[in-house]
C-alpha positions as CSV (number, residue, x, y, z in Angstrom):
1,M,-23.6,4.1,29.8
2,T,-20.0,3.6,28.9
3,N,-17.4,4.7,31.5
4,G,-13.9,6.1,31.0
5,R,-12.8,8.5,28.3
6,I,-15.1,7.1,25.6
7,K,-17.8,9.4,24.3
8,T,-21.4,8.5,25.0
9,T,-24.6,10.3,24.1
10,E,-26.7,8.4,26.7
11,G,-28.7,10.5,29.2
12,S,-30.8,13.6,29.1
13,P,-29.1,17.1,28.8
14,F,-30.3,17.9,32.3
15,R,-28.8,14.7,33.7
16,K,-25.5,15.3,32.0
17,A,-25.4,18.9,33.4
18,V,-26.1,17.7,36.9
19,N,-23.5,14.9,36.6
20,I,-20.9,17.4,35.5
21,L,-21.7,20.2,37.9
22,L,-22.6,18.3,41.0
23,P,-19.0,17.7,42.1
24,F,-18.1,21.3,41.8
25,L,-21.2,22.3,43.8
26,I,-20.3,19.9,46.6
27,Y,-16.7,21.1,46.6
28,F,-17.8,24.7,46.6
29,I,-20.3,24.3,49.5
30,V,-17.9,22.2,51.7
31,H,-15.0,24.6,51.0
32,D,-17.1,27.7,52.0
33,L,-18.5,26.0,55.1
34,A,-15.0,24.9,56.2
35,Q,-13.7,28.4,55.6
36,V,-16.5,30.0,57.7
37,L,-16.0,27.4,60.5
38,L,-12.2,27.8,60.5
39,A,-12.4,31.6,60.6
40,F,-14.8,31.3,63.5
41,L,-12.4,29.0,65.4
42,A,-9.5,31.3,64.7
43,N,-11.4,34.2,66.2
44,I,-12.3,32.2,69.2
45,S,-8.7,31.2,69.7
46,I,-7.7,34.8,69.7
47,G,-10.2,35.5,72.5
48,I,-9.0,32.5,74.5
49,F,-5.3,33.0,74.3
50,G,-5.1,36.8,73.7
51,G,-1.8,38.7,74.5
52,G,1.2,37.7,72.4
53,Y,-0.9,35.1,70.4
54,A,-3.4,37.8,69.3
55,G,-0.5,40.1,68.3
56,W,1.1,37.3,66.3
57,M,-2.2,36.5,64.5
58,A,-2.6,40.1,63.6
59,E,0.9,40.5,62.4
60,N,0.6,37.4,60.2
61,A,-3.0,37.8,59.2
62,A,-2.3,37.2,55.5
63,T,-0.4,34.0,56.2
64,V,-3.1,32.7,58.6
65,S,-5.8,33.6,56.1
66,G,-3.9,31.7,53.4
67,L,-3.5,28.7,55.7
68,L,-7.2,28.6,56.5
69,N,-8.1,28.8,52.8
70,A,-5.7,25.9,52.1
71,L,-7.4,23.8,54.8
72,S,-10.7,24.7,53.3
73,L,-9.5,23.6,49.9
74,A,-8.3,20.3,51.4
75,A,-11.8,19.9,53.0
76,G,-13.5,20.4,49.6
77,M,-11.1,18.1,47.9
78,A,-11.7,15.4,50.5
79,A,-15.5,15.7,50.0
80,V,-15.3,14.9,46.3
81,W,-12.3,12.6,46.4
82,P,-14.4,9.3,46.3
83,M,-16.0,10.4,43.1
84,A,-12.7,11.6,41.6
85,R,-11.0,8.4,42.5
86,M,-13.6,6.4,40.6
87,E,-13.4,8.8,37.6
88,L,-9.6,8.5,37.5
89,K,-9.8,4.8,37.6
90,W,-12.2,4.7,34.7
91,A,-10.1,7.2,32.7
92,K,-6.9,5.2,33.3
93,A,-8.6,1.9,32.3
94,F,-9.4,3.4,28.8
95,E,-6.0,5.0,28.2
96,G,-4.5,1.8,26.8
97,K,-1.0,2.4,28.1
98,G,1.3,-0.5,27.8
99,T,4.1,-1.6,30.1
100,E,6.9,1.0,30.0
101,T,10.4,0.1,28.9
102,G,13.5,1.8,30.1
103,G,13.6,4.0,27.0
104,N,10.0,5.0,27.5
105,K,10.7,6.0,31.1
106,V,13.4,8.4,29.9
107,R,11.1,9.7,27.3
108,K,8.4,10.2,29.9
109,A,10.7,12.1,32.2
110,T,11.9,14.3,29.4
111,G,8.3,15.0,28.5
112,Y,7.5,16.1,32.0
113,V,10.6,18.3,32.1
114,C,9.5,20.0,28.9
115,L,5.9,20.3,30.3
116,S,7.3,22.1,33.4
117,I,9.3,24.5,31.3
118,F,6.3,25.2,29.1
119,A,4.0,25.7,32.2
120,A,6.4,28.2,33.9
121,S,7.3,30.2,30.8
122,F,3.7,30.3,29.4
123,A,2.2,31.4,32.8
124,L,4.8,34.1,33.2
125,G,4.5,35.3,29.6
126,V,0.7,35.5,29.8
127,N,0.9,37.3,33.2
128,I,3.4,39.9,31.8
129,F,1.3,40.4,28.7
130,M,-1.8,41.1,30.8
131,A,0.1,43.6,32.9
132,L,1.5,45.3,29.8
133,A,-2.0,45.5,28.4
134,G,-3.2,47.3,31.5
135,L,-5.7,44.6,32.5
136,T,-4.2,44.1,36.0
137,A,-4.4,47.8,36.8
138,I,-8.0,48.3,36.1
139,S,-9.4,45.6,38.3
140,P,-9.7,46.5,42.0
141,R,-10.8,42.9,42.8
142,Y,-7.7,41.5,41.2
143,Q,-5.5,43.9,43.2
144,E,-7.3,42.8,46.4
145,V,-6.7,39.2,45.6
146,A,-3.1,39.7,44.6
147,N,-2.3,41.7,47.8
148,R,-3.8,38.9,49.9
149,Q,-1.9,36.2,48.0
150,Y,1.5,38.0,48.1
151,G,1.0,38.9,51.8
152,V,1.5,35.2,52.7
153,A,4.9,34.1,53.9
154,L,7.0,32.8,51.0
155,G,7.3,29.2,52.3
156,M,3.6,29.0,53.1
157,G,2.7,30.5,49.7
158,I,4.7,27.8,47.9
159,L,3.0,25.1,49.9
160,I,-0.5,26.6,49.3
161,Y,-0.2,27.6,45.7
162,G,2.3,25.0,44.6
163,L,0.8,21.9,46.2
164,I,-2.6,22.2,48.0
165,S,-4.4,24.5,45.6
166,P,-3.2,22.7,42.4
167,L,-4.1,19.3,43.7
168,A,-7.5,20.3,45.0
169,E,-8.5,22.2,41.9
170,E,-7.2,19.6,39.5
171,I,-9.2,16.8,41.3
172,V,-12.3,18.9,40.7
173,F,-11.7,20.3,37.3
174,R,-9.7,17.7,35.4
175,G,-10.3,14.6,37.6
176,L,-14.1,15.1,37.8
177,I,-15.5,17.8,35.5
178,Y,-13.3,17.1,32.5
179,N,-13.5,13.4,32.7
180,R,-17.3,13.4,32.9
181,M,-17.6,16.1,30.2
182,R,-15.2,14.2,27.9
183,R,-17.6,11.2,27.9
184,Y,-20.5,13.3,26.8
185,F,-19.1,15.8,24.4
186,G,-15.7,14.6,23.2
187,K,-12.3,16.0,23.5
188,M,-12.0,19.4,21.9
189,L,-15.3,21.0,23.2
190,S,-14.6,19.6,26.7
191,V,-11.0,21.0,26.7
192,I,-12.3,24.5,25.9
193,V,-15.4,24.5,28.1
194,C,-13.5,23.0,31.1
195,G,-10.8,25.6,30.7
196,M,-13.4,28.4,30.6
197,M,-15.1,27.1,33.7
198,F,-11.8,27.2,35.4
199,G,-11.5,30.9,34.5
200,V,-15.0,31.7,35.8
201,Y,-14.2,29.9,39.0
202,H,-11.6,32.5,39.8
203,G,-14.3,35.2,40.3
204,N,-12.8,38.3,38.7
205,L,-12.1,39.5,35.1
206,V,-8.3,39.4,35.2
207,Q,-7.9,36.1,36.9
208,G,-10.8,34.8,34.8
209,I,-9.1,35.5,31.5
210,Y,-5.8,34.2,32.8
211,G,-7.5,31.2,34.4
212,A,-9.4,30.3,31.2
213,V,-6.2,30.5,29.0
214,L,-4.2,28.5,31.5
215,G,-7.1,26.2,32.1
216,I,-7.4,25.2,28.4
217,A,-3.6,24.5,28.3
218,I,-3.8,22.5,31.5
219,T,-6.8,20.5,30.3
220,Y,-5.1,19.8,27.0
221,S,-1.9,18.6,28.8
222,Y,-4.1,16.0,30.6
223,E,-5.5,14.8,27.2
224,W,-2.0,14.9,25.5
225,Y,-0.1,13.1,28.3
226,G,-2.9,10.7,29.3
227,S,-1.9,11.0,32.9
228,F,-3.5,13.0,35.8
229,F,0.0,13.8,37.0
230,A,0.4,16.1,33.9
231,P,-2.2,18.7,34.8
232,V,-1.2,18.7,38.5
233,L,2.4,19.3,37.6
234,F,1.5,22.0,35.0
235,H,-0.7,23.8,37.6
236,A,1.8,23.5,40.4
237,V,4.8,24.7,38.3
238,A,2.8,27.6,36.8
239,N,1.6,28.7,40.2
240,I,5.0,28.6,41.8
241,A,6.6,30.4,38.9
242,V,4.1,33.3,39.0
243,F,4.1,33.4,42.8
244,I,7.9,33.6,43.2
245,A,8.2,36.1,40.3
246,G,5.6,38.4,41.8
247,Y,6.5,38.0,45.4
248,D,9.1,40.8,45.4
249,G,7.6,44.0,44.0
250,V,10.9,45.2,42.5
251,V,11.5,41.9,40.7
252,K,7.9,41.9,39.4
253,A,8.2,45.5,38.1
254,D,11.5,44.6,36.3
255,L,9.9,41.7,34.6
256,V,6.9,43.6,33.2
257,K,8.6,44.5,30.0
258,P,7.9,43.6,26.3
259,S,11.3,41.9,26.0
260,Y,10.7,39.5,28.9
261,C,7.2,38.8,27.7
262,G,8.6,37.9,24.3
263,I,11.3,35.7,25.8
264,F,9.0,33.7,28.1
265,L,6.5,33.2,25.3
266,A,9.2,32.1,22.9
267,V,10.5,29.6,25.4
268,A,6.9,28.4,25.8
269,V,6.6,27.9,22.0
270,L,9.9,26.0,21.8
271,S,9.1,23.7,24.7
272,L,5.6,23.1,23.3
273,L,7.2,22.1,19.9
274,T,9.5,19.8,21.8
275,I,6.6,18.2,23.6
276,R,4.7,17.6,20.4
277,K,7.8,16.2,18.7
278,T,8.6,13.8,21.5
279,G,4.9,12.8,21.8
280,G,4.4,14.0,25.4
281,E,4.5,11.1,27.9
282,G,5.1,8.4,25.3
């Protein structure tokens, strides 16, 4: 079997499916077990310390819940990291990148700036479009998730959704699932399927559609830039942009207008054209 980002047809379909899905299964099991254990420990701590501590925990329940989920994400990420590190080494070995000159470094930095602009504007544009289409209003599950996410303290939310969550999820979906899928099925099919799996992972229709659209774009950024930093950056910037824009209900309501949707998507298109013109990372 050939390692890295080179397509191979070796192995049975069942073996390929297991090889692709096993990391996600391990991540999912460890994440959920860690979440249950941490919630249990948090409840015990309330019983032990009581008083003001219990009041603080109740007052900051959303932030505490977000922190426990972030720690669970980190536990799941740690469980699959040895496999991901090997996949990323193999992928890098087959990228064929040469030594960077000073000019290439400037071009690389410019490419990542453009990618950040695209990630933020595209994520905001798609979110506003879905709100205008009425999709966010018809999903109680989405409303529940949104209320929980935006109930987290601003700084903690940026840490969770701008660092821990993108890193953990990218290690699983792009570092492991996509790299393995890419070897079996080639680029285009793998980009689409990995993106759709990312949507299904989010567990409700609204986030599923958004996650699939964004997931395809994130996966393609990995292929286009040839660096794992690209999908992590894309995911982090998109999450932070949407989280900050939606954190204040008044600001969020003001943004949900066709004009803003058009502006953000237009900026996304312009930044994407710039990325393609400059060749991404270079």
